[in-house]
C-alpha positions in Angstrom: -4.1 84.5 136.5 -4.1 88.2 136.9 -1.7 90.2 134.6 0.7 90.6 137.6 0.8 86.8 138.1 1.6 86.2 134.5 4.9 88.0 134.9 6.9 88.4 138.1 9.2 91.4 138.7 11.8 90.8 141.4 14.9 92.7 142.6 18.4 91.1 143.0 20.5 94.0 144.0 20.8 96.3 141.0 19.3 93.7 138.8 15.6 93.4 138.0 14.5 89.8 137.1 11.5 89.7 134.9 10.0 86.2 134.8 7.4 84.9 132.5 5.0 82.8 134.7 3.0 80.4 132.6 5.0 77.3 133.2 2.0 75.0 132.7 2.0 76.1 129.0 5.8 76.4 128.7 5.4 80.1 129.0 3.6 80.4 125.7 3.0 84.1 125.0 -0.7 85.1 125.0 -1.5 88.8 124.7 -2.0 89.2 128.5 1.5 87.9 129.2 3.0 90.0 126.5 1.4 93.2 127.8 2.5 92.2 131.3 6.1 91.9 130.1 5.8 95.3 128.6 4.7 96.8 131.9 7.4 95.0 133.8 10.1 96.3 131.5 8.7 99.8 131.8 8.8 99.5 135.6 12.4 98.3 135.5 13.5 101.1 133.2 11.8 103.8 135.4 13.4 102.4 138.6 16.7 104.3 139.1 18.0 101.6 141.4 17.9 99.0 138.5 20.9 98.9 136.3 20.4 95.6 134.4 17.3 93.6 133.4 17.2 89.8 133.3 14.4 88.0 131.3 13.6 84.5 132.6 11.0 81.9 132.2 9.4 80.0 135.1 9.6 76.2 135.2 11.4 73.9 132.8 11.3 76.1 129.7 12.1 79.6 128.8 9.2 80.0 126.2 7.6 77.7 123.6 6.6 80.8 121.6 3.3 82.4 120.7 0.2 80.9 122.2 -1.7 79.2 119.4 -3.7 76.7 121.5 -3.9 77.1 125.3 -7.1 77.9 127.2 -5.6 81.4 127.8 -5.4 82.4 124.2 -6.8 85.9 124.0 -6.5 87.0 120.3 -9.8 88.9 120.4 -9.2 90.8 123.5 -8.4 94.5 123.6 -5.5 95.7 125.7 -4.0 99.1 126.5 -1.8 99.5 123.5 1.6 101.0 124.0 3.6 100.4 120.8 0.7 102.2 119.0 2.1 101.5 115.5 -1.4 100.6 114.2 -5.0 100.8 115.4 -6.7 98.1 117.6 -7.2 94.8 115.8 -10.4 93.8 117.6 -13.4 94.0 115.3 -11.3 94.3 112.1 -11.7 92.0 109.2 -9.2 90.0 107.1 -5.6 91.0 106.9 -6.4 94.2 108.8 -7.1 92.2 111.9 -3.9 90.1 111.9 -1.6 92.8 110.6 -2.8 95.3 113.3 -2.3 92.9 116.1 1.1 91.6 115.1 2.4 95.0 114.3 1.6 95.9 118.0 2.3 92.8 120.1 5.1 91.1 118.1 7.1 93.4 115.8 6.3 96.7 117.6 6.9 95.5 121.2 10.0 93.5 120.3 11.6 96.5 118.6 10.8 98.7 121.6 12.2 96.1 124.0 15.4 95.9 122.0 15.8 99.7 122.5 15.4 99.7 126.3 18.2 102.0 127.6 19.3 99.4 130.2 21.3 96.2 129.4 19.1 93.1 129.1 20.1 89.5 129.5 18.0 86.5 128.5 18.4 83.6 130.9 17.4 80.5 128.8 16.6 77.0 129.8 14.7 74.2 128.0 12.6 75.3 125.0 13.2 78.6 123.3 11.0 78.2 120.2 9.7 80.6 117.5 8.3 83.6 119.5 10.6 82.5 122.4 13.5 83.3 120.0 12.1 86.7 119.5 12.2 87.4 123.3 15.7 86.1 123.6 16.9 88.0 120.5 15.8 91.4 121.7 18.1 91.0 124.8 21.6 92.2 124.6 23.1 89.0 126.0 21.9 85.4 126.0 23.1 83.0 128.7 21.8 79.5 128.1 21.7 76.3 130.2 23.2 73.2 128.7 19.7 71.8 128.2 18.4 74.8 126.2 17.3 74.2 122.6 16.1 76.6 119.9 14.0 76.4 116.8 11.9 78.5 114.4 9.5 75.9 112.9 7.1 78.5 111.4 8.0 77.6 107.8 5.9 74.4 108.5 3.0 76.8 108.2 4.2 78.1 104.9 5.3 81.3 106.7 8.9 82.7 106.4 9.8 82.7 110.1 8.6 84.6 113.1 7.5 88.3 112.9 10.7 89.7 114.5 12.9 88.4 111.6 16.4 88.8 113.0 17.6 85.4 111.9 20.4 86.5 109.4 21.9 88.9 112.0 21.6 86.5 115.0 22.7 83.3 113.2 24.4 84.3 109.9 22.7 83.7 106.6 23.8 80.1 106.0 22.7 78.7 109.3 19.6 80.9 109.3 18.5 79.2 106.1 19.3 75.8 107.4 17.2 76.1 110.6 14.3 77.8 108.7 14.3 75.3 105.7 14.4 72.3 108.0 12.5 73.6 111.1 15.0 71.5 113.1 16.1 72.3 116.6 19.7 73.3 117.5 21.2 73.0 121.0 22.9 75.6 123.2 26.4 74.6 122.2 25.6 75.1 118.5 24.0 78.4 119.3 27.2 79.4 121.1 29.3 78.3 118.1 27.4 80.5 115.7 27.5 83.5 118.0 23.9 83.6 119.1 24.5 82.7 122.7 27.2 84.4 124.9 27.7 81.6 127.4 26.5 78.0 128.1 26.5 76.8 131.7 25.1 73.8 133.6 21.5 74.1 134.4 22.2 74.2 138.1 24.5 77.3 137.6 22.2 79.2 135.3 20.7 81.6 137.8 23.9 82.3 139.8 26.0 82.7 136.6 23.5 85.1 135.0 23.2 87.2 138.1 26.9 87.3 138.4 27.3 88.7 134.8 24.5 91.2 135.5 26.3 92.4 138.7 29.5 93.0 136.7 27.6 95.0 134.1 25.8 97.0 136.8 29.2 98.3 138.0 29.7 100.1 134.7 28.6 103.8 134.2 24.9 103.8 133.5 24.8 106.4 130.8 27.9 104.9 129.1 26.1 101.5 129.0 23.0 103.1 127.4 25.0 104.9 124.7 27.1 101.8 124.0 23.9 99.7 123.6 22.5 102.3 121.2 25.8 102.4 119.2 25.7 98.6 118.6 22.0 98.6 117.8 22.5 101.4 115.3 25.3 99.5 113.7 23.1 96.4 113.3 20.4 98.6 111.7 23.0 100.2 109.3 23.8 96.6 108.3 20.2 96.3 107.2 18.4 94.7 110.2 15.5 97.1 110.4 14.6 97.4 106.7 15.2 93.7 106.3 12.8 93.0 109.2 10.2 95.3 107.6 10.5 93.4 104.3 10.2 90.0 106.0 7.2 91.2 108.0 5.4 92.0 104.8 6.2 88.5 103.4 5.0 87.0 106.7 1.6 88.5 106.2 1.4 87.6 102.5 1.9 84.0 103.7 -0.9 84.3 106.3 -3.2 85.7 103.6 -2.3 83.0 101.1 -3.0 80.3 103.7 -6.4 81.9 104.5 -7.3 82.0 100.8 -6.3 78.5 99.7 -6.8 76.6 103.0 -9.3 78.7 104.9 -6.9 78.9 107.9 -4.1 81.5 108.2 -1.9 79.0 110.0 -2.3 76.3 107.3 -4.0 73.9 109.7 -1.1 73.8 112.1 -1.8 74.0 115.9 0.5 73.5 118.9 0.1 69.7 118.9 0.8 69.3 115.2 3.8 71.6 115.4 5.1 69.6 118.3 4.5 66.3 116.6 6.5 67.4 113.5 9.4 68.7 115.6 12.7 66.9 115.2 15.7 67.1 117.5 
């Protein structure tokens, strides 16, 4: 696929729908798709006729997370970096390689997407796992289908959660520890109960309901929406979200380095199939 095919950008009135388009791999995020998402978000922000951005996943699932095993995995490819929080990872050795890449494509981009000045809504069906949680969490609202399920199983690799470590703020500390310690999935209703999801709707109503909410938001004053979003994000950061995420990112990379030193593999021998095999519903 070309980069444009990996992500679709479509207009529904004043709403831009950005759709991840790797359904064969449950919209697993390789670098090409991540950079395509970045481009689509930039286009939607720059388009004055767009008031609200909806993030969706093509097919049966929203996103199964980072691509750790598909034929399209492109870890060693250079892209036009936009987060520019570190140098290019390609050709670097050891921790420098992984830290540089993940600072750009995971932590850096997710933080920037969280700060988009237009309201964003994640429209989630099926799997929303690990890196998929990151994509949903950067959005201002999450509307989930009844069949949606969520998990961060990364602790199975000996790593303390995904790079955009928003768990305590999105789930509360107790439930965050439970889902991290067990790696277990939780469904849309439980996500709603803990305040992570705004609404749960039948799968058949997911698109129409989400677009309806987007249309209502689009009727509000644009600048007022942007300022309100910034006010809430700043409040989260004053509650420790940004420095907490920085601390967790360092621990994340300590775990990668430990795995590489003791097992010769930064992912502790876990691949997509092994992670799937160990999943519990």
